[in-house]
N, C-alpha and C positions, 0 to 999 in steps of 0.2 A: 504494499499500500503506500508506503516511505518512497521506493522509488518509483511509481507509479505516477505519484505528486510531485517531485523532482522531476520526471518528464511534463508532465502538463506544465511544470512551472517554466521551466526549460523552453519548451513551443512558446508559451505569452510572451516569454523576455525576448528572445527570437523575431515575433512580427510586430512587439515594439519596437525594437532596434532596426529593424529592415524598413518599417512602416517611416517612424522618422529621418532614415538615410532618405526615402524614396522623397517625403517631402520636403525635407532642406536642395536636394540636389534637382527634383524635377519643380517645385515650386515656386521655392526661395533662390534657387542657381546658388546655390551657395555649398556644396559639398563637405559633410562634418567626418567622413570615413572614405578611406581610399577603395578603388574598385575590388583592390586584393581581396579585403576585409569585406564588402559587399558581398562578394561571391560565394566568401566561407561561411560567412553567414545563412545563405540564400539554401546554400547545397546541405549543411546540417540541418535546416528544417524539412527540406524536401525527404531528408532521410528519415526523421523522426516521425513526419508525417506519413512515410509509407509505414512504417511499425506502428504506431500508434493510429488509426486515422479514425478514432473515437474523440482523436482531442485538435480535431481539426476546424479551425476557427472560420464562423461565414467571410471575417474580413483577412483572412491570412492573404499576405502575397503572393501566394506561391496560384490564388487565383488569378491572378492577371494573365499564367500565361495561353490560357484561353484550351480550348480541348473538347468544349460540348459543341457539335453539330443540331442544328434546328432543322425542322424539314420545310419551317415557315416563319415568319413573324409574328408574333401575337398585335393584337390592338391592344390599345392604352387611350382610355380616354381620359382627357385632361380636368382636372379639375377647377382649373383658370384658365379659360382660352388662351393661349400660344398667341398674340394677338403679332402682325409682322407691323413695321414701322411706313409711316409714307415717304416720302422721300423728295428732296429739292435738289437742285442741279449748278445753282451759283447764287452771287454776294446776295441778289435782289429777293431771292424768294427767299433765302437764311434769315434776313431781317422785316419779310413779310412774316416769316413764321413767329420770329422776336417782337414785332408789331399788336399782334392776334393776342399774345399772351398779356401786353401790355393794358391792353383795350377791356382785359376783364379785370383791370386793377391791380394787376399784381406785377410787383418789382425784382424780374428773376432772377436767379441765380445758377448758372446752368452746370452740370458735369459735362464734359465732352470724354467721346471716349474714342479710343479706334474700333473699326468696323474690318471682327475679323472676317478675312472669304473663305470659311467654312462649313460646318452644316451645325445647324441649331438644337439642342438638346435640354430636354428637363429632368433633374436628377430628384428623384424624393428616399427618404430617410426618414426611419423611424427608431426611436428610441438610440438616436446618431448613429443607425447603419445602412447601408445604402439597401433597398429594395427594388430599386427598379430606375430605367432610363427612359427617355422616349425621345422619337424623332418628333419635330414641329408636326410632320402631316398636315392636314389641315387647316391645323389652327383647333381642330376640338377632338380631333383623333389622329393619336400618332401609332406609331412602330415600337412596338416592344424590342431595345436592342441592348436589355442590360447585361447580357453573357461579353458581348463588347465595349462595351463601356465598363466592365469592372479589368479589363486589360489597359486601360491607359493610367497610366501614374501617376497623371496631377490628378485623376479624379480619388478622391480619398475613398476606400469600402467604408470605413468606419470616421464621424469626424469627433471633434474635440469635444462635443457636450452629447449630452443623452437627451435627445430633443427632435419632435418629430418637424422634418424642414423641406421644403420645394425648392430647390435651387436650379436655373436656368443658365445656359449661356453657352460655348461654340465650341465645336471639337475641328481640330484644321489639321494638316501635315505642314511641317515646317518646312521651307526650300532643301538645308541639306539632305532632311529626310528623303525627298523628293528625286532630290539629284542622285543621291546614291541608290535609291530602289531602282529609279530607270538606268544608271550605269549597267547595275545588275542585270536587269531585264532585255536590257541590249543586249549582254555578253552571251545570255542564253537565249536568244534569236526569237523575246516573245515581242507582244505591242506593247511601244512604250506607253506610261500614264500621259493625259492631255496638260494637266495639272494642276498643283494642290489640290485646290477644291476640290475636281472631280473625287479625287485620288482619294481623299480622307471622306468623300461622300460613298466613293462606292467599300472602302477600308470597314466602313462602321454598319456599312448594310452587307458585309460577307455572313452566310449561316454557319458560315466553319469560325469560332471565335480567335482558332491559333493561328487563322491568316489575319485578323486584324490585329492581332497583338502582335506579330515579326511585322506591321505597318510604322508601329511607333509612331502612335495617333499624343494627341496634345490636346489640349484646352483650358480655357477662360472662361470663368464667371463672372458673370456683371451682372443679374436680375435677379431680383428676391420677390417672390408676387406679392406676400402679404408681409411688409416688414413691419405695421403699426399691431400685430403680434404681439413683434418683439419688442416693442416701446422704440420701434427705433422710428425716426420724425424727417430722416434728410437720405435722398439714393445714395449721398457721399458714405453717411453713418454706415450706410445696410452693404457696402461696398468693403469696409471693415471692418463687419461685423462677421460676414462670409469668408476673408481672408481668415481671421481670428479663427474660424471655425476649422479651417486647414483647405481652403479651395483657394487654386490657382488664380488670381486675380489682375488684370492687366496694370503695371505700374506706370503707364502712360497717359493714363486715367488723370483729368486736369478737371478740378472744382474752378471754374471762372466767375469773377461778378457780373459779366454784361456780355454786350453780342460782342463788341468790336474783339475785346479777348477770343473769343469766340472765331472770330475768323483770324487773328492771329494764331492758336491752336491748328487749325484747317491750312494755313499757309506753310505751315513750318512743315506737318507731314503731309502735306503735297508735294513739299521740297526733298522730304527726306524717308519718304513712304520704301525708299527700294533700299535703303537701309538695314531695315528692319529685316530677322532671322523668318517671317511669315507672310504672307498675302494679304493686305486689308484693301479694302475696294471702295472706303468712305469715312465720314467722322458720323459716329451718333451724338448726337445733342439733347441731353434731357433734362428737364426740369427738379431743378434739386431737390424741393420741397415738396415732401410725401402729401400734406392735408392739400397744397395748393394743384397737386396732382390730381388729389378726388375733385376739385372744385372744377377743373377740366374737363376730368371725362376722356370719354372715346368716342369719337364717330363710330359708323357702324361697321368700319373695317381697321382704322387708327386710333391710336390714344393721340390726346390733343396735345398732351406736355409735350412729347419726342416727338425727335423727325431724325430722315439721317440725310447725310448730303454724302452722294455719290459720286466718287471722281469722276469728271468724264472720261471719255472714247479719247486716244492723243490723238491718233489720225482712223479714219473714217474716208469710207466709198461714196462716191455718187455721180453724178451723170453730168458731163459740162455740155447745158442745150444751144449756146450760143454768145459769143466774145461780143463786147460789146465797149465803145470807148467813148472817155469823160476828159473835159477840160479842165485843168487844174488853174486856179490864180494866178501861176506865172506862165499858161500857155498852155502848158505840159499836157502832152497827149498819153493817156493810160489807158491798155487794154484791158479791161476787166472780164472777168469771168460769171457767165448767168447758169449758176447750176438748180439741177431738182436739190429742193430744201433738205437738210441733212441737221443733224443736232451734232454741234463738234463742239464739248468741253463745255456744255451748261446752255449754247445759245443755237438758236437755226440761224443755219448760215444759207443765204442763199444765192450771193456776190464773192466773188476774191477776186482780188486785183490782180495780175498779170505783169505789171511792171512796163516791160516795152517790148518792143517785138523781140530785139535779142533774144530776150528768157523763152517768150515763146517758140522760138524754133529749135532753140538747145534743147528745150526739155518736148518739141518735137511733141506740142499740146496740139487736139483737132479738136472742132466740133464735132458733138456726139461720143467725145472718150468716157469713155470709166476714169474719171482719177481719183487720185489721194489727196484727201483736203488734210493740214492741219490749223491750228494756232501757231502761229507765230511770237514766241514770245508769251506764249498763253494768250494772244489780246488778240492780236490781227488774223485773219484770216489769210492762208497762202495755199495755192495748186502745187501739192511739189511734184505732181507729172502724172504721166498717163497711166492706166494696165495697158498697155499694147499688147499681151495674151486675148484681152478681153474685146480687142477688135471684130467688125462685122462686114466690115468692107463699104459700111454709108458711110462713114465718116467725112466729114469736110476739111480739106487744108484751111490753116488760119492764112490771112492777105489784107496786111496791115493798107491803110486807107492813105488816102493822098489830100483830102481837104477836110478843115476841120468839121465836128458833125455838126454845130450850130453855128456859125456863119458862113460856112462854106468857102473861108481861106484857105489858098494853098500852105500846106504842114512844110516846115523850115527845118532841116539837119545836121548839126555842126558834124563835122568829118570825126571828132576824136570825143563823140558824146553818143549816147546810146539812145536818147530819147526824142521825137521829134515835138515841134511846138508849133502853137497857131501865133502867127504873127500880128495880128490883129488886135492891138491895144485894148479896145471897144468893142472886143469879143464878151458878148451879153453875158457868157458860162464864165466868162473870166471873171466879169465883174463879180457875178452872186459869191464866186469863191472866195474871192477878196473881201466880199461883206462878211459872209460868214464866219473868216479868219480871225477879221480886227473882234470880235463881238466873242469869241470864243474863250474859253474857260483860261487858258494860257495867255491868250493878250486880253484883251479892255475887259473878258469876263463881264458882259451884259446877259443877264439873266433877264428869259422870255422873250431872248430873239434868237430861236432856234435855225434850225434852217430851213425849213417847210415856209415860216414866216416873212424870213428874211427872203425867200423866192417870190408870198407873195407879196408884199411892200413893194419888190422889184420889178414886177408883172405889173402892177396898177401904179408904178411910177411917182410913186412915193419917195425913191432912194433909186439913187444910180450912182452913189459915191461915198465915202464913208463920210463926211461932212455930214451928207446929208439926213445921218442918224439924227443926229443935234437938231435937226429942225423937224420933227416930228411930232411935235405939241401940235401944231397949225392942224394935222389931220386927225387928231385925237378924236372927236366924233365923226368922222368919217371910219375910222377904224375899227371903232365900235361897233358902226350899224352892221360889218362881217360877220360871215357864218362864224360860229366860232371863235368870236371875241367879244367878251363881256365887260363891264366897268372898270372890273376887279384885277382881271387880267392886264387890260391895257393901261393902266394906272400906276401898277406895277411892273411892267414894261418902258413906262417913261420915268419913273423914279429910278430904274436901273441905268436907265443910258445918262440921268443925272449924277448917278454916284462914280460912274465911271470916269468922270473929270479930274477926279482927286488921285485916280491913279499915280501911283511911280512911272518913268520915263521908259523903264524896262518891258513894261507892258503894250507902251504906246510905239515904242520900236518895232517891237515883234509882231504887235498888230496890225503893222503896217504894209508887211507883206513882204521884205526886202528879202531879194533873194539870197540864197545861201545863210541868212542871218535867222537861224532859231533864238529859241526861249535863254537857252545858258548866254550864246553870245549878245544876246541883247542886253542879258545883265552885265554883261563883261565891258560893255559899250556906255552904258549907262555911269556905271561906276566911275569908270575914267573918263567920264566929259562933263558928266554931271549935270548939261546942260542940250536938248536939242539943237539950238544953235549952235553950240561949242563943236556938235556930232556934225552939222549941217557943213561948219568952215576947215573941217580937219584937212591932210594931203594923208595920200597915198605912203609916207614914207613915216608918219606918226601911226598908221591906225596897223601897219604892220611888222611895226617894234610891240605892240600888245601881245600878249602871253596869247596865243591862244587863237590868235587873229593872223591868218595867212594872205598868201598876194591873192588867191583867187576873190575868199572873202570882201579884201581892201578894195578890189576894183568892181566887186559889186552892190559895195556902199558907196563907192566916188559914182558910180551909173546910176545910180538910183537919184542922187541927189541933186546931179548934173540935170534932170531933165524937171523943167520949168513948172509941168504942169504937176509934179509932185511936190516942188516947193508952195506951190501954190494953193493946193491942199492943205499940207501943212499948216502954212498962215491964217486957213478958213478954220481950222483945227484951234486955233488961236486965241478968235476973234470970237468962237462959240466960249474958249476959258476949261478948252484942254489943258492941265497940268502940263510945261514942258521939263520939269525937274527933276532930276533923282532924288526920291524920296529913302533915303537911309544910311546908315553909316558908313561912308568910303574909306576910312584909317583903320587896315589892321594891324590890331595892338601885337606883338611880340609878347606870348607869353610861354611858357617853356612846356607850360604841365598841358598845353591845349595846338600850340602852332606846333603843325607840321601831322596830329595825329588825326584819327579816323573813329569817329564815334557813331553809333548809335544808342536811342531814346525809346525808351519803354514803360508802359504805367502810366498810372496820372498824375501829374505835377499840378503844384500849383499855377502856375503858367500855360499858358497853350505852349503845343511843341514847336510851331512856328517861330516862337518868342526866343527857344529856348535854341533852336537852329541858328538866328540871325546872332547871337550872341557869342557863340562858338565860331560860325564862319567870322562874325568879326577881329575873333582873338587867333584867324590864320587854321584853324580845324576844320575838318572835313564830315558831312554829318551824312550817312548811306541808311538805309532801310535796314539792310539785315545782318545775323551775326555772322561771321567768318573768322579765319584766322586772321584776316587782316583788318578787322577791327583793333582796334586801342581799347578804348574806354567804353564802356554801356552805363548809362545813366538809368537809372533805375528810378518809379511813381510807386506808387501802391498797384498792387495785385500787376506785377511784371507781364506775367505770363512765359512764354515758352522762351523769347528771346533772353530774358534771365539764367533758365535751365543751359540752354547751349550755352551763355557768355560762360557760364560755372563750370559746364564742361571741358570747355578749352581752356581754362583758366586766366581769363580774359579780366581787366581790373574794373571794379566796380564801382562808381559812385551813386550815389544818392545827389540829392538837391542842395544838401546841406552844402555837401562835400563841394559840388562845383561853383555854388555861392563863396565859399573859402579861400578855393583858390582865383575865383574872378577879384577877390578884395588886395 
């Protein structure tokens, strides 16, 4: 009897040692014993259980090797339905989700989670022991995958409390395991697994649990269906509670204070998701407060308090149905692809630039081609090229036009340039584009004067040149009578026009549309010359001597100001009271803590970020939007988010606002 009790005690000890080792290694990623020790304990446990099967525990780690073969999967009805999440695809839709919550009188706090690309699972424990695992199925009834779930080492067979509980999460296959399995399958001449997600789903649905065990699946637990039963008030507390019970939760989960920090989290993981050891296909955003979750409730299909941002496809295929030509503000002619509408990275694309004749010819693009579309820099739709193998023979070769599509003037092209231009300075298309550019956000930033409104006002002959914008007050009554133009919208538009008169000089310079002069160059010129008259009266030698202003830009500036009509227009703007001076600090203060260094600002500070950016630039520093190895200092405010974490990870110097103020003093 004593010997028997000693054996039972030893089996219990071995189960506890191996279970703890599994938890530390697979869940905490912190191994506490060597592989050799682990194998020794596991071998001893196998041997004892073989000799004394009456002492095999339900939660024994030997149960994870599989071996039970099922004829079919039984069905399990979920006590609480496993609902899916609504999807959002871009920042606008994410902010709409936030706005809907705020309209209910809630000031939201969110938990952001990585959306694991795997298979959803429900786990049920009674008195702390795993009794069942089930797939989502149709949300009401799922398949019983208990035997296969037991083979996953990050899913505890026994949790740390003697309680009844259901938790939900995702079963997945890591990238390394996926690649390893495919290497072996290739050597054996077997078909390769398509991707980790399908591999995980196929593995967990094997009727032979030994096969599932060989696939080395993993898990993350992320949802407690009934948190209030355990006195839990927030989703973040629920995650901590489930981790304490022994479940593996994702260390990248982040509690954030507002929707701007949600966007920071999304942007960071959009850029860095390839570095993760597993696949993700988006970000899940959940309202943190459980009481507020219950207040919002559910639609027929989705919870109102959570949504999933889906990473968009980076490259998609569609048909190029036509090539049309547009005229820019400088007269540049651009061929544009007309596409069958397609969703690319969160937005529907119907047109994309083809840049110039050379681009189309070099890429062998034809009308009727199936083409590959991306968003260059995640912003601008671009045509990569045709899928030549998809051609039917009915495609039409590209042919460059010889006349302006708007004014019918013959196009011109310099020998050393790829672009064609309309030489007619009075071409209506050029004028509309120049007006649209002038009022744009980075130029004079006149809210309420969008592209369509500019075109309407031009066609009605209310405006034909920039200075006419400041004379629109006299047409106020006429504009208000137009369809779609109300009293409030017209009043706001006229106020925005009036407010633009006080903009700093760099906005005006950029707004004039001088060829080769972008917003950055405009600011360099404004800070150097201080007034419009100084810039007008400059020389090529002086322009060329300015850092970042080369001969080509200098010649373009001189050509613009040598045109009497341009000078006449600037004088007209002066008469309307448009500011012609640079508003800002022109002196660069040499501060050894700031000068020549690169800064990133994150979190909520007592002053607007633009103000702090201006201070840093005045002291010779440079401000960028993302943290990298080239970043010297990260300035953090309240709730700094992922940029702060990245800075700590890279060992970058971190200042708070008080540190910055002390250095400035």
